[in-house]
matplotlib code that plots the C-alpha trace (Angstrom):
import matplotlib.pyplot as plt

x = [6.6, 3.1, 0.1, -1.5, 1.6, 1.5, -2.2, -1.6, 1.2, -0.9, -3.8, -1.5, -0.2, -3.7, -4.8, -1.8, -2.6, -6.3, -5.3, -2.9, -5.5, -8.0, -5.6, -4.8, -8.4, -9.3, -6.4, -7.6, -11.2, -10.8, -8.7, -8.3, -8.5, -10.4, -7.6, -5.0, -6.6, -7.5, -4.0, -2.5, -5.0, -4.5, -0.7, -0.9, -3.1, -0.5, 2.3, 0.2, -0.1, 3.6, 4.2, 1.9, 3.6, 7.0, 5.9, 2.6, 2.3, 2.8, 0.0, -2.5, -1.6, 2.1, 1.6, -0.6, 2.0, 4.8, 2.8, 1.8, 5.3, 6.8, 4.4, 5.1, 8.8, 8.5, 6.3, 8.6, 11.6, 9.9, 11.0, 14.5, 15.4, 16.3, 12.8, 12.0, 15.3, 14.8, 11.2, 12.2, 14.4, 12.4, 8.7, 9.0, 10.8, 7.9, 5.4, 7.4, 8.7, 6.4, 7.8, 6.7, 5.5, 1.8, 0.7, -2.8, -1.3, 0.1, -3.5, -4.8, -2.3, -4.0, -7.3, -5.9, -4.3, -6.7, -9.6, -7.2, -6.0, -9.6, -10.4, -7.3, -7.9, -11.5, -10.5, -7.8, -10.1, -12.7, -10.2, -8.9, -12.3]
y = [4.9, 4.0, 6.2, 3.3, 3.2, 6.9, 6.9, 3.9, 5.7, 8.9, 6.8, 5.2, 8.5, 9.8, 6.5, 6.6, 10.2, 9.3, 6.4, 8.5, 11.3, 8.7, 7.3, 10.8, 11.8, 8.6, 9.3, 12.9, 11.8, 8.7, 7.1, 3.5, 0.2, 1.6, 4.1, 1.4, -1.2, 1.3, 2.6, -0.8, -1.7, 1.7, 1.5, -1.9, -0.2, 2.5, 0.0, -1.8, 1.4, 1.9, -1.6, -0.9, 2.5, 0.9, -2.0, -1.2, -4.5, -6.7, -9.2, -8.3, -11.4, -10.7, -7.0, -8.0, -10.6, -8.0, -5.4, -7.8, -9.2, -5.7, -4.7, -7.8, -7.3, -3.8, -5.0, -7.8, -5.4, -3.5, -6.4, -4.9, -1.6, 0.1, 1.3, 2.7, 4.5, 6.0, 6.9, 8.9, 11.1, 11.6, 12.0, 10.5, 7.5, 7.0, 7.1, 4.6, 2.2, 2.6, 2.3, -1.0, -4.4, -5.3, -8.8, -7.5, -5.3, -8.4, -9.6, -6.2, -5.7, -8.3, -6.5, -3.5, -5.3, -8.1, -5.8, -4.0, -7.3, -8.3, -4.9, -4.9, -8.4, -7.6, -4.4, -6.3, -9.0, -6.5, -4.5, -7.7, -8.9]
z = [-23.6, -24.8, -24.1, -22.0, -19.8, -19.3, -18.4, -16.1, -14.2, -13.9, -12.5, -10.0, -8.8, -8.4, -6.6, -4.2, -3.4, -2.8, -0.6, 1.4, 1.8, 3.0, 5.5, 6.9, 7.0, 9.0, 11.3, 11.9, 12.4, 14.5, 17.1, 17.9, 16.1, 13.0, 12.4, 12.8, 10.6, 7.9, 8.0, 7.4, 4.6, 2.9, 3.1, 1.3, -1.3, -1.7, -2.2, -4.8, -6.8, -6.5, -7.9, -10.8, -11.4, -11.5, -13.7, -15.4, -17.3, -14.2, -13.6, -10.9, -8.8, -9.0, -8.1, -5.1, -4.0, -4.2, -2.3, 0.5, 0.8, 1.0, 3.7, 5.6, 5.2, 6.6, 9.5, 10.5, 10.3, 13.1, 15.4, 15.1, 16.7, 13.4, 12.2, 15.7, 15.9, 12.4, 13.1, 16.2, 14.1, 11.0, 10.2, 6.7, 8.1, 10.6, 7.8, 5.7, 8.3, 11.3, 14.8, 16.3, 15.2, 15.3, 14.3, 13.5, 10.8, 9.1, 8.6, 7.4, 4.6, 2.3, 3.1, 1.3, -1.6, -2.5, -3.6, -5.9, -7.3, -8.0, -9.6, -11.7, -12.8, -13.8, -15.6, -17.5, -18.5, -19.7, -21.8, -23.4, -24.6]

ax = plt.figure().add_subplot(projection="3d")
ax.plot(x, y, z, "-o")
ax.set_aspect("equal")
plt.show()
């Protein structure tokens, strides 16, 4: 494994921890729509970092597409009773799956991923030149 891949993965772990910390801080400090929208956007950002961690050389656009598609898949799965049932039993399942469908979240996932796609794209272009 190259040094660049190791550093990328370390950066993704730190980024995911930072995004999760921000989400929990917002949840602790606020209540209402800001908390909900920030939570959706930051969860997409976390998924983006996980995609890059798993496949560090993936293109920014592909990573963003995977992250948004995954978030949408989880959100639309909430239209079934399974995520709610799992969320009632387990805190971690609630964090990962949510409990109920919210169409507004579908719009906020790209808000969390698109800025990371842009930053990743710019960083990649800068390091290649």
